[in-house]
mmJSON file of the N, C-alpha and C atoms, coordinates in Angstrom:
{"data_MODEL":{"atom_site":{
"group_PDB":["ATOM","ATOM","ATOM","ATOM","ATOM","ATOM","ATOM","ATOM","ATOM","ATOM","ATOM","ATOM","ATOM","ATOM","ATOM","ATOM","ATOM","ATOM","ATOM","ATOM","ATOM","ATOM","ATOM","ATOM","ATOM","ATOM","ATOM","ATOM","ATOM","ATOM","ATOM","ATOM","ATOM","ATOM","ATOM","ATOM","ATOM","ATOM","ATOM","ATOM","ATOM","ATOM","ATOM","ATOM","ATOM","ATOM","ATOM","ATOM","ATOM","ATOM","ATOM","ATOM","ATOM","ATOM","ATOM","ATOM","ATOM","ATOM","ATOM","ATOM","ATOM","ATOM","ATOM","ATOM","ATOM","ATOM","ATOM","ATOM","ATOM","ATOM","ATOM","ATOM","ATOM","ATOM","ATOM","ATOM","ATOM","ATOM","ATOM","ATOM","ATOM","ATOM","ATOM","ATOM","ATOM","ATOM","ATOM","ATOM","ATOM","ATOM","ATOM","ATOM","ATOM","ATOM","ATOM","ATOM","ATOM","ATOM","ATOM","ATOM","ATOM","ATOM","ATOM","ATOM","ATOM","ATOM","ATOM","ATOM","ATOM","ATOM","ATOM","ATOM","ATOM","ATOM","ATOM","ATOM","ATOM","ATOM","ATOM","ATOM","ATOM","ATOM","ATOM","ATOM","ATOM","ATOM","ATOM","ATOM","ATOM","ATOM","ATOM","ATOM","ATOM","ATOM","ATOM","ATOM","ATOM","ATOM","ATOM","ATOM","ATOM","ATOM","ATOM","ATOM","ATOM","ATOM","ATOM","ATOM","ATOM","ATOM","ATOM","ATOM","ATOM","ATOM","ATOM","ATOM","ATOM","ATOM","ATOM","ATOM","ATOM","ATOM","ATOM","ATOM","ATOM","ATOM","ATOM","ATOM","ATOM","ATOM","ATOM","ATOM","ATOM","ATOM","ATOM","ATOM","ATOM","ATOM","ATOM","ATOM","ATOM","ATOM","ATOM","ATOM","ATOM","ATOM","ATOM","ATOM","ATOM","ATOM","ATOM","ATOM","ATOM","ATOM","ATOM","ATOM","ATOM","ATOM","ATOM","ATOM","ATOM","ATOM","ATOM","ATOM","ATOM","ATOM","ATOM","ATOM","ATOM","ATOM","ATOM","ATOM","ATOM","ATOM","ATOM","ATOM","ATOM","ATOM","ATOM"],
"id":[1,2,3,4,5,6,7,8,9,10,11,12,13,14,15,16,17,18,19,20,21,22,23,24,25,26,27,28,29,30,31,32,33,34,35,36,37,38,39,40,41,42,43,44,45,46,47,48,49,50,51,52,53,54,55,56,57,58,59,60,61,62,63,64,65,66,67,68,69,70,71,72,73,74,75,76,77,78,79,80,81,82,83,84,85,86,87,88,89,90,91,92,93,94,95,96,97,98,99,100,101,102,103,104,105,106,107,108,109,110,111,112,113,114,115,116,117,118,119,120,121,122,123,124,125,126,127,128,129,130,131,132,133,134,135,136,137,138,139,140,141,142,143,144,145,146,147,148,149,150,151,152,153,154,155,156,157,158,159,160,161,162,163,164,165,166,167,168,169,170,171,172,173,174,175,176,177,178,179,180,181,182,183,184,185,186,187,188,189,190,191,192,193,194,195,196,197,198,199,200,201,202,203,204,205,206,207,208,209,210,211,212,213,214,215,216,217,218,219],
"type_symbol":["N","C","C","N","C","C","N","C","C","N","C","C","N","C","C","N","C","C","N","C","C","N","C","C","N","C","C","N","C","C","N","C","C","N","C","C","N","C","C","N","C","C","N","C","C","N","C","C","N","C","C","N","C","C","N","C","C","N","C","C","N","C","C","N","C","C","N","C","C","N","C","C","N","C","C","N","C","C","N","C","C","N","C","C","N","C","C","N","C","C","N","C","C","N","C","C","N","C","C","N","C","C","N","C","C","N","C","C","N","C","C","N","C","C","N","C","C","N","C","C","N","C","C","N","C","C","N","C","C","N","C","C","N","C","C","N","C","C","N","C","C","N","C","C","N","C","C","N","C","C","N","C","C","N","C","C","N","C","C","N","C","C","N","C","C","N","C","C","N","C","C","N","C","C","N","C","C","N","C","C","N","C","C","N","C","C","N","C","C","N","C","C","N","C","C","N","C","C","N","C","C","N","C","C","N","C","C","N","C","C","N","C","C","N","C","C","N","C","C"],
"label_atom_id":["N","CA","C","N","CA","C","N","CA","C","N","CA","C","N","CA","C","N","CA","C","N","CA","C","N","CA","C","N","CA","C","N","CA","C","N","CA","C","N","CA","C","N","CA","C","N","CA","C","N","CA","C","N","CA","C","N","CA","C","N","CA","C","N","CA","C","N","CA","C","N","CA","C","N","CA","C","N","CA","C","N","CA","C","N","CA","C","N","CA","C","N","CA","C","N","CA","C","N","CA","C","N","CA","C","N","CA","C","N","CA","C","N","CA","C","N","CA","C","N","CA","C","N","CA","C","N","CA","C","N","CA","C","N","CA","C","N","CA","C","N","CA","C","N","CA","C","N","CA","C","N","CA","C","N","CA","C","N","CA","C","N","CA","C","N","CA","C","N","CA","C","N","CA","C","N","CA","C","N","CA","C","N","CA","C","N","CA","C","N","CA","C","N","CA","C","N","CA","C","N","CA","C","N","CA","C","N","CA","C","N","CA","C","N","CA","C","N","CA","C","N","CA","C","N","CA","C","N","CA","C","N","CA","C","N","CA","C","N","CA","C","N","CA","C","N","CA","C","N","CA","C","N","CA","C"],
"label_alt_id":[null,null,null,null,null,null,null,null,null,null,null,null,null,null,null,null,null,null,null,null,null,null,null,null,null,null,null,null,null,null,null,null,null,null,null,null,null,null,null,null,null,null,null,null,null,null,null,null,null,null,null,null,null,null,null,null,null,null,null,null,null,null,null,null,null,null,null,null,null,null,null,null,null,null,null,null,null,null,null,null,null,null,null,null,null,null,null,null,null,null,null,null,null,null,null,null,null,null,null,null,null,null,null,null,null,null,null,null,null,null,null,null,null,null,null,null,null,null,null,null,null,null,null,null,null,null,null,null,null,null,null,null,null,null,null,null,null,null,null,null,null,null,null,null,null,null,null,null,null,null,null,null,null,null,null,null,null,null,null,null,null,null,null,null,null,null,null,null,null,null,null,null,null,null,null,null,null,null,null,null,null,null,null,null,null,null,null,null,null,null,null,null,null,null,null,null,null,null,null,null,null,null,null,null,null,null,null,null,null,null,null,null,null,null,null,null,null,null,null],
"label_comp_id":["MET","MET","MET","PRO","PRO","PRO","THR","THR","THR","PRO","PRO","PRO","PRO","PRO","PRO","GLY","GLY","GLY","ARG","ARG","ARG","ARG","ARG","ARG","GLN","GLN","GLN","ARG","ARG","ARG","ARG","ARG","ARG","ALA","ALA","ALA","GLY","GLY","GLY","ARG","ARG","ARG","MET","MET","MET","SER","SER","SER","ASP","ASP","ASP","ALA","ALA","ALA","LEU","LEU","LEU","GLY","GLY","GLY","ARG","ARG","ARG","ALA","ALA","ALA","ASP","ASP","ASP","LEU","LEU","LEU","ALA","ALA","ALA","ALA","ALA","ALA","GLU","GLU","GLU","PHE","PHE","PHE","LEU","LEU","LEU","GLN","GLN","GLN","ARG","ARG","ARG","ASN","ASN","ASN","ARG","ARG","ARG","THR","THR","THR","TYR","TYR","TYR","ARG","ARG","ARG","ALA","ALA","ALA","GLU","GLU","GLU","HIS","HIS","HIS","GLU","GLU","GLU","GLN","GLN","GLN","MET","MET","MET","GLN","GLN","GLN","GLN","GLN","GLN","ARG","ARG","ARG","ILE","ILE","ILE","ALA","ALA","ALA","ASP","ASP","ASP","GLY","GLY","GLY","ALA","ALA","ALA","VAL","VAL","VAL","ALA","ALA","ALA","LYS","LYS","LYS","ASN","ASN","ASN","ALA","ALA","ALA","ALA","ALA","ALA","GLU","GLU","GLU","THR","THR","THR","ALA","ALA","ALA","PHE","PHE","PHE","ALA","ALA","ALA","ARG","ARG","ARG","ARG","ARG","ARG","TRP","TRP","TRP","GLY","GLY","GLY","LEU","LEU","LEU","SER","SER","SER","PHE","PHE","PHE","ARG","ARG","ARG","HIS","HIS","HIS","GLY","GLY","GLY","ALA","ALA","ALA","GLY","GLY","GLY"],
"label_asym_id":["A","A","A","A","A","A","A","A","A","A","A","A","A","A","A","A","A","A","A","A","A","A","A","A","A","A","A","A","A","A","A","A","A","A","A","A","A","A","A","A","A","A","A","A","A","A","A","A","A","A","A","A","A","A","A","A","A","A","A","A","A","A","A","A","A","A","A","A","A","A","A","A","A","A","A","A","A","A","A","A","A","A","A","A","A","A","A","A","A","A","A","A","A","A","A","A","A","A","A","A","A","A","A","A","A","A","A","A","A","A","A","A","A","A","A","A","A","A","A","A","A","A","A","A","A","A","A","A","A","A","A","A","A","A","A","A","A","A","A","A","A","A","A","A","A","A","A","A","A","A","A","A","A","A","A","A","A","A","A","A","A","A","A","A","A","A","A","A","A","A","A","A","A","A","A","A","A","A","A","A","A","A","A","A","A","A","A","A","A","A","A","A","A","A","A","A","A","A","A","A","A","A","A","A","A","A","A","A","A","A","A","A","A","A","A","A","A","A","A"],
"label_entity_id":["1","1","1","1","1","1","1","1","1","1","1","1","1","1","1","1","1","1","1","1","1","1","1","1","1","1","1","1","1","1","1","1","1","1","1","1","1","1","1","1","1","1","1","1","1","1","1","1","1","1","1","1","1","1","1","1","1","1","1","1","1","1","1","1","1","1","1","1","1","1","1","1","1","1","1","1","1","1","1","1","1","1","1","1","1","1","1","1","1","1","1","1","1","1","1","1","1","1","1","1","1","1","1","1","1","1","1","1","1","1","1","1","1","1","1","1","1","1","1","1","1","1","1","1","1","1","1","1","1","1","1","1","1","1","1","1","1","1","1","1","1","1","1","1","1","1","1","1","1","1","1","1","1","1","1","1","1","1","1","1","1","1","1","1","1","1","1","1","1","1","1","1","1","1","1","1","1","1","1","1","1","1","1","1","1","1","1","1","1","1","1","1","1","1","1","1","1","1","1","1","1","1","1","1","1","1","1","1","1","1","1","1","1","1","1","1","1","1","1"],
"label_seq_id":[1,1,1,2,2,2,3,3,3,4,4,4,5,5,5,6,6,6,7,7,7,8,8,8,9,9,9,10,10,10,11,11,11,12,12,12,13,13,13,14,14,14,15,15,15,16,16,16,17,17,17,18,18,18,19,19,19,20,20,20,21,21,21,22,22,22,23,23,23,24,24,24,25,25,25,26,26,26,27,27,27,28,28,28,29,29,29,30,30,30,31,31,31,32,32,32,33,33,33,34,34,34,35,35,35,36,36,36,37,37,37,38,38,38,39,39,39,40,40,40,41,41,41,42,42,42,43,43,43,44,44,44,45,45,45,46,46,46,47,47,47,48,48,48,49,49,49,50,50,50,51,51,51,52,52,52,53,53,53,54,54,54,55,55,55,56,56,56,57,57,57,58,58,58,59,59,59,60,60,60,61,61,61,62,62,62,63,63,63,64,64,64,65,65,65,66,66,66,67,67,67,68,68,68,69,69,69,70,70,70,71,71,71,72,72,72,73,73,73],
"pdbx_PDB_ins_code":[null,null,null,null,null,null,null,null,null,null,null,null,null,null,null,null,null,null,null,null,null,null,null,null,null,null,null,null,null,null,null,null,null,null,null,null,null,null,null,null,null,null,null,null,null,null,null,null,null,null,null,null,null,null,null,null,null,null,null,null,null,null,null,null,null,null,null,null,null,null,null,null,null,null,null,null,null,null,null,null,null,null,null,null,null,null,null,null,null,null,null,null,null,null,null,null,null,null,null,null,null,null,null,null,null,null,null,null,null,null,null,null,null,null,null,null,null,null,null,null,null,null,null,null,null,null,null,null,null,null,null,null,null,null,null,null,null,null,null,null,null,null,null,null,null,null,null,null,null,null,null,null,null,null,null,null,null,null,null,null,null,null,null,null,null,null,null,null,null,null,null,null,null,null,null,null,null,null,null,null,null,null,null,null,null,null,null,null,null,null,null,null,null,null,null,null,null,null,null,null,null,null,null,null,null,null,null,null,null,null,null,null,null,null,null,null,null,null,null],
"Cartn_x":[30.211,30.685,30.381,31.388,31.166,30.285,29.534,28.687,29.548,29.406,30.192,29.887,30.881,30.698,29.516,29.319,28.214,26.865,26.75,25.502,25.231,26.315,26.178,25.67,26.209,25.805,24.337,23.908,22.502,21.586,21.98,21.168,21.108,22.228,22.266,21.442,21.488,20.702,19.217,18.772,17.353,16.953,17.834,17.515,17.383,18.324,18.263,17.06,16.664,15.472,14.22,14.153,12.974,12.889,14.025,14.021,13.832,14.488,14.486,15.637,15.943,17.111,17.02,15.888,15.757,15.879,15.243,15.307,16.714,17.387,18.752,19.689,19.51,20.325,20.071,18.807,18.47,19.08,19.041,19.63,21.146,21.788,23.226,23.546,22.8,23.076,22.826,21.796,21.517,22.672,23.389,24.49,25.836,25.883,27.123,27.409,28.463,28.793,29.077,29.78,30.122,28.868,27.968,26.702,25.922,25.801,25.05,25.686,27.008,27.7,27.508,27.647,27.467,26.017,25.08,23.665,23.398,23.945,23.787,24.417,25.601,26.264,25.416,24.849,23.995,22.786,22.133,20.974,21.333,22.494,22.927,23.2,23.841,24.126,22.837,21.835,20.534,19.898,19.912,19.323,20.021,21.333,22.099,21.925,21.299,21.122,22.362,23.325,24.576,24.4,23.336,23.103,21.596,21.14,19.726,19.406,18.235,17.844,17.893,17.293,17.244,18.646,19.505,20.872,21.654,21.5,22.216,21.746,20.432,19.899,20.272,20.274,20.658,22.118,22.989,24.417,24.649,23.946,24.082,23.633,22.496,21.977,22.939,23.491,24.441,25.694,26.201,27.414,27.211,26.03,25.772,25.063,24.828,24.222,22.751,22.067,20.656,19.79,18.709,17.716,16.348,15.386,14.044,13.073,12.125,11.086,10.082,9.578,8.535,7.284,6.69,5.48,5.699,6.96,7.241,7.127,6.658,6.639,5.488],
"Cartn_y":[2.532,1.246,1.098,0.809,0.706,-0.493,-0.321,-1.401,-2.393,-3.693,-4.695,-4.643,-4.921,-4.829,-5.633,-6.847,-7.663,-7.033,-6.433,-5.781,-4.556,-3.804,-2.641,-3.06,-4.135,-4.602,-5.024,-5.747,-6.169,-4.958,-3.99,-2.783,-2.014,-1.878,-1.179,-1.918,-3.239,-4.023,-3.81,-3.781,-3.54,-2.142,-1.178,0.186,0.301,-0.288,-0.172,-0.921,-2.027,-2.744,-1.901,-1.207,-0.422,0.867,1.47,2.763,2.693,1.804,1.799,2.636,2.454,3.128,4.639,5.187,6.647,7.277,6.665,7.203,7.108,6.011,5.828,6.85,7.069,8.064,9.463,9.791,11.11,11.291,10.247,10.315,10.522,9.821,9.984,11.436,11.985,13.348,14.366,14.153,15.083,15.14,14.046,13.978,14.357,14.552,14.817,16.325,16.712,18.132,18.82,18.145,18.74,18.99,18.022,18.183,19.377,19.455,20.553,21.901,21.968,23.232,23.633,22.673,22.982,23.345,22.708,23.049,24.471,24.836,26.198,27.216,26.894,27.789,27.948,26.847,26.908,27.802,27.613,28.428,29.912,30.209,31.599,32.211,31.449,31.955,32.215,31.367,31.578,32.854,32.999,34.179,35.472,35.394,36.571,36.888,35.973,36.176,35.845,35.166,34.835,33.691,32.914,31.764,31.503,31.008,30.67,29.437,29.432,28.343,26.991,26.881,25.608,25.097,25.993,25.595,25.148,25.882,25.541,24.205,23.999,22.746,21.553,21.743,20.666,20.282,21.283,21.009,20.351,20.827,20.267,18.801,18.534,17.163,16.251,16.733,15.93,15.642,16.648,16.481,15.435,15.441,14.542,13.253,13.086,11.85,11.726,12.856,12.842,12.761,12.015,11.995,11.882,12.514,12.555,12.111,11.291,10.871,11.99,12.137,13.151,12.758,13.713,13.473,12.941,12.708,12.218,13.373,13.062,14.039,14.927],
"Cartn_z":[33.863,33.408,31.925,31.08,29.647,29.288,28.208,27.702,26.937,27.207,26.474,24.979,24.114,22.666,22.128,22.573,22.08,22.367,23.531,23.926,23.045,22.747,21.869,20.499,19.958,18.63,18.635,19.669,19.728,19.821,20.645,20.798,19.484,18.802,17.512,16.47,16.49,15.545,15.738,16.98,17.253,16.803,17.019,16.633,15.121,14.376,12.923,12.366,12.987,12.543,12.757,13.874,14.202,13.387,13.09,12.43,10.922,10.267,8.821,8.295,7.041,6.456,6.482,6.067,5.997,7.377,8.364,9.729,10.293,10.016,10.499,9.848,8.553,7.854,8.398,8.64,9.182,10.567,11.376,12.714,12.629,11.702,11.507,11.136,10.187,9.744,10.858,11.655,12.755,13.748,13.873,14.83,14.214,12.907,12.202,12.234,12.925,13.085,11.758,10.883,9.59,8.763,8.743,8.022,8.567,9.885,10.491,10.17,10.225,9.935,8.473,7.573,6.152,5.838,6.518,6.31,6.768,7.918,8.427,7.472,6.956,5.992,4.736,4.252,3.073,3.34,4.491,4.829,4.906,5.472,5.592,4.222,3.348,1.997,1.227,1.419,0.781,1.333,2.658,3.295,2.869,2.67,2.25,0.768,0.029,-1.408,-2.213,-1.602,-2.283,-3.275,-3.097,-3.961,-4.01,-5.159,-5.3,-4.46,-3.843,-2.946,-3.652,-4.826,-5.535,-5.874,-6.341,-6.695,-5.456,-4.366,-3.133,-2.581,-2.558,-2.029,-2.901,-4.207,-5.12,-4.919,-4.83,-4.615,-3.253,-2.235,-0.896,-0.883,-1.487,-1.546,-2.298,-3.375,-4.146,-3.321,-2.63,-1.818,-0.728,-0.104,1.014,0.592,-0.692,-1.18,-0.814,-0.724,-0.345,-1.585,-1.484,-2.56,-1.92,-2.545,-1.998,-3.077,-2.673,-3.604,-3.76,-4.96,-5.205,-4.428,-3.77,-3.014,-1.609,-1.227,0.128,1.114,2.311,3.382,3.298],
"occupancy":[1.0,1.0,1.0,1.0,1.0,1.0,1.0,1.0,1.0,1.0,1.0,1.0,1.0,1.0,1.0,1.0,1.0,1.0,1.0,1.0,1.0,1.0,1.0,1.0,1.0,1.0,1.0,1.0,1.0,1.0,1.0,1.0,1.0,1.0,1.0,1.0,1.0,1.0,1.0,1.0,1.0,1.0,1.0,1.0,1.0,1.0,1.0,1.0,1.0,1.0,1.0,1.0,1.0,1.0,1.0,1.0,1.0,1.0,1.0,1.0,1.0,1.0,1.0,1.0,1.0,1.0,1.0,1.0,1.0,1.0,1.0,1.0,1.0,1.0,1.0,1.0,1.0,1.0,1.0,1.0,1.0,1.0,1.0,1.0,1.0,1.0,1.0,1.0,1.0,1.0,1.0,1.0,1.0,1.0,1.0,1.0,1.0,1.0,1.0,1.0,1.0,1.0,1.0,1.0,1.0,1.0,1.0,1.0,1.0,1.0,1.0,1.0,1.0,1.0,1.0,1.0,1.0,1.0,1.0,1.0,1.0,1.0,1.0,1.0,1.0,1.0,1.0,1.0,1.0,1.0,1.0,1.0,1.0,1.0,1.0,1.0,1.0,1.0,1.0,1.0,1.0,1.0,1.0,1.0,1.0,1.0,1.0,1.0,1.0,1.0,1.0,1.0,1.0,1.0,1.0,1.0,1.0,1.0,1.0,1.0,1.0,1.0,1.0,1.0,1.0,1.0,1.0,1.0,1.0,1.0,1.0,1.0,1.0,1.0,1.0,1.0,1.0,1.0,1.0,1.0,1.0,1.0,1.0,1.0,1.0,1.0,1.0,1.0,1.0,1.0,1.0,1.0,1.0,1.0,1.0,1.0,1.0,1.0,1.0,1.0,1.0,1.0,1.0,1.0,1.0,1.0,1.0,1.0,1.0,1.0,1.0,1.0,1.0,1.0,1.0,1.0,1.0,1.0,1.0],
"B_iso_or_equiv":[0.0,0.0,0.0,0.0,0.0,0.0,0.0,0.0,0.0,0.0,0.0,0.0,0.0,0.0,0.0,0.0,0.0,0.0,0.0,0.0,0.0,0.0,0.0,0.0,0.0,0.0,0.0,0.0,0.0,0.0,0.0,0.0,0.0,0.0,0.0,0.0,0.0,0.0,0.0,0.0,0.0,0.0,0.0,0.0,0.0,0.0,0.0,0.0,0.0,0.0,0.0,0.0,0.0,0.0,0.0,0.0,0.0,0.0,0.0,0.0,0.0,0.0,0.0,0.0,0.0,0.0,0.0,0.0,0.0,0.0,0.0,0.0,0.0,0.0,0.0,0.0,0.0,0.0,0.0,0.0,0.0,0.0,0.0,0.0,0.0,0.0,0.0,0.0,0.0,0.0,0.0,0.0,0.0,0.0,0.0,0.0,0.0,0.0,0.0,0.0,0.0,0.0,0.0,0.0,0.0,0.0,0.0,0.0,0.0,0.0,0.0,0.0,0.0,0.0,0.0,0.0,0.0,0.0,0.0,0.0,0.0,0.0,0.0,0.0,0.0,0.0,0.0,0.0,0.0,0.0,0.0,0.0,0.0,0.0,0.0,0.0,0.0,0.0,0.0,0.0,0.0,0.0,0.0,0.0,0.0,0.0,0.0,0.0,0.0,0.0,0.0,0.0,0.0,0.0,0.0,0.0,0.0,0.0,0.0,0.0,0.0,0.0,0.0,0.0,0.0,0.0,0.0,0.0,0.0,0.0,0.0,0.0,0.0,0.0,0.0,0.0,0.0,0.0,0.0,0.0,0.0,0.0,0.0,0.0,0.0,0.0,0.0,0.0,0.0,0.0,0.0,0.0,0.0,0.0,0.0,0.0,0.0,0.0,0.0,0.0,0.0,0.0,0.0,0.0,0.0,0.0,0.0,0.0,0.0,0.0,0.0,0.0,0.0,0.0,0.0,0.0,0.0,0.0,0.0],
"pdbx_formal_charge":[null,null,null,null,null,null,null,null,null,null,null,null,null,null,null,null,null,null,null,null,null,null,null,null,null,null,null,null,null,null,null,null,null,null,null,null,null,null,null,null,null,null,null,null,null,null,null,null,null,null,null,null,null,null,null,null,null,null,null,null,null,null,null,null,null,null,null,null,null,null,null,null,null,null,null,null,null,null,null,null,null,null,null,null,null,null,null,null,null,null,null,null,null,null,null,null,null,null,null,null,null,null,null,null,null,null,null,null,null,null,null,null,null,null,null,null,null,null,null,null,null,null,null,null,null,null,null,null,null,null,null,null,null,null,null,null,null,null,null,null,null,null,null,null,null,null,null,null,null,null,null,null,null,null,null,null,null,null,null,null,null,null,null,null,null,null,null,null,null,null,null,null,null,null,null,null,null,null,null,null,null,null,null,null,null,null,null,null,null,null,null,null,null,null,null,null,null,null,null,null,null,null,null,null,null,null,null,null,null,null,null,null,null,null,null,null,null,null,null],
"auth_seq_id":[1,1,1,2,2,2,3,3,3,4,4,4,5,5,5,6,6,6,7,7,7,8,8,8,9,9,9,10,10,10,11,11,11,12,12,12,13,13,13,14,14,14,15,15,15,16,16,16,17,17,17,18,18,18,19,19,19,20,20,20,21,21,21,22,22,22,23,23,23,24,24,24,25,25,25,26,26,26,27,27,27,28,28,28,29,29,29,30,30,30,31,31,31,32,32,32,33,33,33,34,34,34,35,35,35,36,36,36,37,37,37,38,38,38,39,39,39,40,40,40,41,41,41,42,42,42,43,43,43,44,44,44,45,45,45,46,46,46,47,47,47,48,48,48,49,49,49,50,50,50,51,51,51,52,52,52,53,53,53,54,54,54,55,55,55,56,56,56,57,57,57,58,58,58,59,59,59,60,60,60,61,61,61,62,62,62,63,63,63,64,64,64,65,65,65,66,66,66,67,67,67,68,68,68,69,69,69,70,70,70,71,71,71,72,72,72,73,73,73],
"auth_comp_id":["MET","MET","MET","PRO","PRO","PRO","THR","THR","THR","PRO","PRO","PRO","PRO","PRO","PRO","GLY","GLY","GLY","ARG","ARG","ARG","ARG","ARG","ARG","GLN","GLN","GLN","ARG","ARG","ARG","ARG","ARG","ARG","ALA","ALA","ALA","GLY","GLY","GLY","ARG","ARG","ARG","MET","MET","MET","SER","SER","SER","ASP","ASP","ASP","ALA","ALA","ALA","LEU","LEU","LEU","GLY","GLY","GLY","ARG","ARG","ARG","ALA","ALA","ALA","ASP","ASP","ASP","LEU","LEU","LEU","ALA","ALA","ALA","ALA","ALA","ALA","GLU","GLU","GLU","PHE","PHE","PHE","LEU","LEU","LEU","GLN","GLN","GLN","ARG","ARG","ARG","ASN","ASN","ASN","ARG","ARG","ARG","THR","THR","THR","TYR","TYR","TYR","ARG","ARG","ARG","ALA","ALA","ALA","GLU","GLU","GLU","HIS","HIS","HIS","GLU","GLU","GLU","GLN","GLN","GLN","MET","MET","MET","GLN","GLN","GLN","GLN","GLN","GLN","ARG","ARG","ARG","ILE","ILE","ILE","ALA","ALA","ALA","ASP","ASP","ASP","GLY","GLY","GLY","ALA","ALA","ALA","VAL","VAL","VAL","ALA","ALA","ALA","LYS","LYS","LYS","ASN","ASN","ASN","ALA","ALA","ALA","ALA","ALA","ALA","GLU","GLU","GLU","THR","THR","THR","ALA","ALA","ALA","PHE","PHE","PHE","ALA","ALA","ALA","ARG","ARG","ARG","ARG","ARG","ARG","TRP","TRP","TRP","GLY","GLY","GLY","LEU","LEU","LEU","SER","SER","SER","PHE","PHE","PHE","ARG","ARG","ARG","HIS","HIS","HIS","GLY","GLY","GLY","ALA","ALA","ALA","GLY","GLY","GLY"],
"auth_asym_id":["A","A","A","A","A","A","A","A","A","A","A","A","A","A","A","A","A","A","A","A","A","A","A","A","A","A","A","A","A","A","A","A","A","A","A","A","A","A","A","A","A","A","A","A","A","A","A","A","A","A","A","A","A","A","A","A","A","A","A","A","A","A","A","A","A","A","A","A","A","A","A","A","A","A","A","A","A","A","A","A","A","A","A","A","A","A","A","A","A","A","A","A","A","A","A","A","A","A","A","A","A","A","A","A","A","A","A","A","A","A","A","A","A","A","A","A","A","A","A","A","A","A","A","A","A","A","A","A","A","A","A","A","A","A","A","A","A","A","A","A","A","A","A","A","A","A","A","A","A","A","A","A","A","A","A","A","A","A","A","A","A","A","A","A","A","A","A","A","A","A","A","A","A","A","A","A","A","A","A","A","A","A","A","A","A","A","A","A","A","A","A","A","A","A","A","A","A","A","A","A","A","A","A","A","A","A","A","A","A","A","A","A","A","A","A","A","A","A","A"],
"auth_atom_id":["N","CA","C","N","CA","C","N","CA","C","N","CA","C","N","CA","C","N","CA","C","N","CA","C","N","CA","C","N","CA","C","N","CA","C","N","CA","C","N","CA","C","N","CA","C","N","CA","C","N","CA","C","N","CA","C","N","CA","C","N","CA","C","N","CA","C","N","CA","C","N","CA","C","N","CA","C","N","CA","C","N","CA","C","N","CA","C","N","CA","C","N","CA","C","N","CA","C","N","CA","C","N","CA","C","N","CA","C","N","CA","C","N","CA","C","N","CA","C","N","CA","C","N","CA","C","N","CA","C","N","CA","C","N","CA","C","N","CA","C","N","CA","C","N","CA","C","N","CA","C","N","CA","C","N","CA","C","N","CA","C","N","CA","C","N","CA","C","N","CA","C","N","CA","C","N","CA","C","N","CA","C","N","CA","C","N","CA","C","N","CA","C","N","CA","C","N","CA","C","N","CA","C","N","CA","C","N","CA","C","N","CA","C","N","CA","C","N","CA","C","N","CA","C","N","CA","C","N","CA","C","N","CA","C","N","CA","C","N","CA","C","N","CA","C","N","CA","C","N","CA","C","N","CA","C"],
"pdbx_PDB_model_num":[1,1,1,1,1,1,1,1,1,1,1,1,1,1,1,1,1,1,1,1,1,1,1,1,1,1,1,1,1,1,1,1,1,1,1,1,1,1,1,1,1,1,1,1,1,1,1,1,1,1,1,1,1,1,1,1,1,1,1,1,1,1,1,1,1,1,1,1,1,1,1,1,1,1,1,1,1,1,1,1,1,1,1,1,1,1,1,1,1,1,1,1,1,1,1,1,1,1,1,1,1,1,1,1,1,1,1,1,1,1,1,1,1,1,1,1,1,1,1,1,1,1,1,1,1,1,1,1,1,1,1,1,1,1,1,1,1,1,1,1,1,1,1,1,1,1,1,1,1,1,1,1,1,1,1,1,1,1,1,1,1,1,1,1,1,1,1,1,1,1,1,1,1,1,1,1,1,1,1,1,1,1,1,1,1,1,1,1,1,1,1,1,1,1,1,1,1,1,1,1,1,1,1,1,1,1,1,1,1,1,1,1,1,1,1,1,1,1,1]
}}}
């Protein structure tokens, strides 16, 4: 039985309140097939020596709009 739209919105609202922006963004990316495929391709190109790790990660982050604070994690 499908969940009524209003219930979905309330559930999503509670989830976004509990997670925070960074967690919600990370969850979105984990579920995004294109992101996962491109990340795997980037990792493979680095492993093959086709591209420098720093350059590949910088380009990947720019493409996906990722930014990381220094000292985080």
